C-alpha positions, -999 to +999 in steps of 0.1 A: +415-138+160+430-134+125+410-116+098+408-120+061+391-104+031+366-126+013+358-120-024+334-136-048+357-137-078+329-148-102+308-117-094+339-095-087+324-083-054+337-082-018+316-103+006+335-092+038+363-067+042+372-078+077+362-115+082+373-132+114+387-167+110+377-195+135+400-225+131+405-237+167+380-260+184+369-233+208+366-205+182+346-228+159+323-239+188+317-203+199+311-189+165+289-158+167+273-168+200+271-140+225+271-112+199+242-089+194+248-083+157+272-088+128+283-054+114+282-046+076+315-055+060+324-082+086+319-119+088+331-152+103+349-179+083+347-212+101+371-239+090+368-269+088+330-267+088+303-285+069+273-275+090+261-249+114+233-245+139+216-213+151+208-224+186+211-195+211+216-170+183+199-136+186+198-125+149+196-140+115+227-143+092+235-153+056+256-185+054+277-196+024+292-231+023+324-234+002+343-266-009+381-273-009+384-257-044+368-224-033+335-231-050+301-223-034+282-255-028+252-242-007+236-209+003+214-201+032+201-165+030+186-150+062+191-181+083+169-175+113+178-179+150+171-213+165+173-233+133+188-267+141+209-274+110+222-259+078+251-274+058+265-293+029+285-326+029+311-313+005+317-280+023+352-273+037+343-240+054+313-218+062+311-180+057+287-164+082+278-129+069+252-101+077+218-107+062+215-094+027+251-101+015+240-131-006+213-111-024+233-079-027+263-097-042+242-121-064+263-150-050+251-183-065+260-220-062+291-226-084+307-191-078+344-190-070+354-176-036+388-162-027+401-157+008+428-129+008+449-112+035+429-084+051+438-048+045+449-030+076 
């Protein structure tokens, strides 16, 4: 799976150094299912994606929904396992990140997000 670096340009902070990208039907459907954790500095970018569920998940995550212009449209910090729905109708993609990234980065609705090539 391809990886990218995700940066909050408004706050000048990196959200994920090594963020996997899920664009195929199977990769988007699987998401983080089957994983025991999401390591610091990592994440999953799901595109296209305007909503997520947490069914069968074993750990909470932070989720950021971003529109076509790269602007944050919704935030779900510490989304718990087994939540049925989180999303935003204008979202183009979802960023699934370790718990605490939203708070540590002070990410807010309206911030500009950049998806860049990952550093090897």
